[in-house]
MIPA-864952 format. One record per residue (C-alpha): residue number from 1; residue in one letter; x, z, y. Coordinates in Angstrom, 2 decimals. Layout:
% MIPA-864952
+-----+----+---------+---------+---------+
|   i | aa |       X |       Z |       Y |
+-----+----+---------+---------+---------+
| NUM |  A |       X |       Z |       Y |
...
+-----+----+---------+---------+---------+
% end
This chain:
% MIPA-864952
+-----+----+---------+---------+---------+
|   i | aa |       X |       Z |       Y |
+-----+----+---------+---------+---------+
|   1 |  M |    0.00 |    0.00 |    0.00 |
|   2 |  Q |    2.77 |    0.82 |    2.45 |
|   3 |  L |    4.59 |   -2.45 |    1.62 |
|   4 |  T |    1.44 |   -4.45 |    2.45 |
|   5 |  H |    1.11 |   -2.60 |    5.74 |
|   6 |  I |    4.74 |   -3.44 |    6.68 |
|   7 |  R |    4.23 |   -7.12 |    5.79 |
|   8 |  N |    1.08 |   -7.30 |    7.92 |
|   9 |  R |    2.91 |   -5.77 |   10.89 |
|  10 |  R |    5.80 |   -8.23 |   10.47 |
|  11 |  S |    3.37 |  -11.15 |   10.26 |
|  12 |  R |    1.57 |  -10.03 |   13.40 |
|  13 |  F |    4.88 |   -9.49 |   15.18 |
|  14 |  L |    6.12 |  -12.98 |   14.20 |
|  15 |  L |    2.85 |  -14.56 |   15.34 |
|  16 |  L |    3.15 |  -12.74 |   18.64 |
|  17 |  I |    6.72 |  -14.00 |   19.15 |
|  18 |  I |    5.69 |  -17.56 |   18.26 |
|  19 |  A |    2.72 |  -17.41 |   20.65 |
|  20 |  F |    4.94 |  -16.08 |   23.43 |
|  21 |  A |    7.57 |  -18.79 |   22.84 |
|  22 |  M |    4.95 |  -21.56 |   22.84 |
|  23 |  T |    3.40 |  -20.24 |   26.05 |
|  24 |  A |    6.81 |  -20.12 |   27.72 |
|  25 |  L |    7.71 |  -23.65 |   26.59 |
|  26 |  F |    4.42 |  -25.16 |   27.75 |
|  27 |  G |    4.61 |  -23.25 |   31.02 |
|  28 |  I |    8.09 |  -24.56 |   31.78 |
|  29 |  A |    7.08 |  -28.12 |   30.91 |
|  30 |  A |    4.13 |  -27.91 |   33.31 |
|  31 |  L |    6.09 |  -26.59 |   36.30 |
|  32 |  P |    6.87 |  -29.91 |   38.02 |
|  33 |  R |    3.22 |  -30.97 |   37.80 |
|  34 |  A |    1.98 |  -27.60 |   39.01 |
|  35 |  E |    3.95 |  -27.92 |   42.28 |
|  36 |  G |    2.17 |  -31.15 |   43.18 |
|  37 |  H |    5.04 |  -32.11 |   45.48 |
|  38 |  S |    6.74 |  -34.97 |   43.69 |
|  39 |  G |    6.00 |  -38.60 |   43.30 |
|  40 |  I |    3.81 |  -39.25 |   46.35 |
|  41 |  S |    3.24 |  -42.70 |   47.84 |
|  42 |  I |    3.60 |  -43.41 |   51.54 |
|  43 |  T |    1.91 |  -46.52 |   52.91 |
|  44 |  L |    3.36 |  -47.83 |   56.19 |
|  45 |  T |    1.08 |  -50.17 |   58.12 |
|  46 |  N |    2.72 |  -52.06 |   60.96 |
|  47 |  S |   -0.02 |  -52.53 |   63.57 |
|  48 |  S |    2.56 |  -53.01 |   66.33 |
|  49 |  H |    4.13 |  -56.17 |   67.71 |
|  50 |  R |    7.57 |  -55.01 |   66.53 |
|  51 |  E |    9.08 |  -56.05 |   63.20 |
|  52 |  I |   10.27 |  -53.10 |   61.10 |
|  53 |  Y |   13.74 |  -53.76 |   59.65 |
|  54 |  H |   14.58 |  -50.43 |   58.02 |
|  55 |  V |   12.75 |  -47.37 |   56.68 |
|  56 |  Y |   14.54 |  -44.13 |   55.90 |
|  57 |  L |   13.45 |  -40.81 |   54.40 |
|  58 |  A |   14.79 |  -37.41 |   55.40 |
|  59 |  P |   13.66 |  -34.72 |   52.96 |
|  60 |  G |   14.33 |  -31.18 |   54.14 |
|  61 |  D |   16.78 |  -31.73 |   57.00 |
|  62 |  P |   15.27 |  -34.28 |   59.45 |
|  63 |  S |   18.74 |  -35.43 |   60.52 |
|  64 |  N |   19.94 |  -36.14 |   56.96 |
|  65 |  W |   18.56 |  -39.62 |   56.28 |
|  66 |  G |   18.72 |  -41.31 |   52.92 |
|  67 |  P |   19.37 |  -45.02 |   52.31 |
|  68 |  D |   17.18 |  -47.84 |   53.64 |
|  69 |  K |   14.02 |  -48.07 |   51.52 |
|  70 |  L |   13.22 |  -51.68 |   52.47 |
|  71 |  N |   16.33 |  -53.02 |   50.69 |
|  72 |  G |   16.73 |  -56.03 |   52.97 |
|  73 |  S |   13.04 |  -56.86 |   53.41 |
|  74 |  T |   11.03 |  -56.29 |   56.60 |
|  75 |  I |    7.53 |  -55.19 |   57.56 |
|  76 |  S |    6.09 |  -57.85 |   59.85 |
|  77 |  P |    3.42 |  -57.10 |   62.45 |
|  78 |  G |    0.09 |  -56.78 |   60.63 |
|  79 |  A |    1.75 |  -56.13 |   57.24 |
|  80 |  S |    2.00 |  -53.01 |   55.11 |
|  81 |  H |    4.60 |  -51.62 |   52.75 |
|  82 |  V |    4.19 |  -48.90 |   50.11 |
|  83 |  L |    6.97 |  -46.48 |   49.28 |
|  84 |  S |    6.14 |  -45.42 |   45.73 |
|  85 |  D |    7.15 |  -42.30 |   43.82 |
|  86 |  V |    8.73 |  -40.61 |   46.84 |
|  87 |  A |   10.45 |  -37.39 |   45.77 |
|  88 |  C |    8.94 |  -34.77 |   48.03 |
|  89 |  S |    9.69 |  -31.17 |   47.12 |
|  90 |  G |    9.12 |  -29.42 |   50.45 |
|  91 |  S |    5.99 |  -29.26 |   52.58 |
|  92 |  T |    6.85 |  -32.41 |   54.57 |
|  93 |  I |    9.21 |  -35.36 |   54.49 |
|  94 |  R |   10.33 |  -37.25 |   57.59 |
|  95 |  V |    9.79 |  -41.02 |   57.56 |
|  96 |  I |   11.86 |  -43.05 |   60.01 |
|  97 |  A |   11.19 |  -46.72 |   60.81 |
|  98 |  E |   13.67 |  -48.88 |   62.74 |
|  99 |  D |   12.59 |  -52.04 |   64.57 |
| 100 |  Q |   14.48 |  -55.24 |   65.34 |
| 101 |  N |   15.84 |  -53.72 |   68.57 |
| 102 |  G |   17.42 |  -50.72 |   66.84 |
| 103 |  C |   14.70 |  -48.36 |   68.09 |
| 104 |  F |   13.26 |  -45.68 |   65.82 |
| 105 |  V |    9.81 |  -44.17 |   65.31 |
| 106 |  Y |    9.24 |  -41.01 |   63.29 |
| 107 |  N |    6.48 |  -39.50 |   61.19 |
| 108 |  N |    6.37 |  -36.21 |   59.30 |
| 109 |  A |    4.41 |  -36.90 |   56.12 |
| 110 |  S |    2.80 |  -34.08 |   54.21 |
| 111 |  C |    4.01 |  -33.68 |   50.62 |
| 112 |  D |    0.66 |  -32.46 |   49.29 |
| 113 |  S |   -0.78 |  -35.96 |   48.61 |
| 114 |  N |   -0.29 |  -39.68 |   49.20 |
| 115 |  Q |    0.12 |  -40.53 |   52.87 |
| 116 |  N |   -0.68 |  -43.39 |   55.27 |
| 117 |  W |    1.26 |  -44.02 |   58.46 |
| 118 |  E |    0.12 |  -46.61 |   60.95 |
| 119 |  I |    2.76 |  -47.72 |   63.43 |
| 120 |  T |    1.10 |  -49.02 |   66.60 |
| 121 |  D |    2.32 |  -50.25 |   69.98 |
| 122 |  N |    1.35 |  -46.78 |   71.28 |
| 123 |  T |    3.89 |  -45.17 |   68.92 |
| 124 |  T |    6.71 |  -44.33 |   71.33 |
| 125 |  P |   10.06 |  -45.62 |   70.04 |
| 126 |  D |   13.33 |  -43.72 |   70.38 |
| 127 |  C |   15.84 |  -46.29 |   71.65 |
| 128 |  G |   18.62 |  -43.78 |   72.20 |
| 129 |  G |   18.50 |  -43.83 |   75.96 |
+-----+----+---------+---------+---------+
% end
């Protein structure tokens, strides 16, 4: 009788350890999805008369820009461009567009969902002067 009792306790203890391990593994696997801050899309619509030559992203530090996301293409007036699967781990990411004159416009996009940014003629460019 005592041997059966010990076996039952061991079995319950092993099941408890297995359940705990499975919960931990599934919890760790779900962490990136639980944050909801990765893989957003940002749609840039150029409603201005300026042609957009370059688009940069600055996650975290707004002065630390990454590489050009247009890879040699441009966004003509009236056209749109989608930046897909943008890694966005903070609350916002800075999007920087540069026109044919070397002037920049900026937008802070929220990382909580896909974003749309419309660049218009009323969007004041920073031409460094």
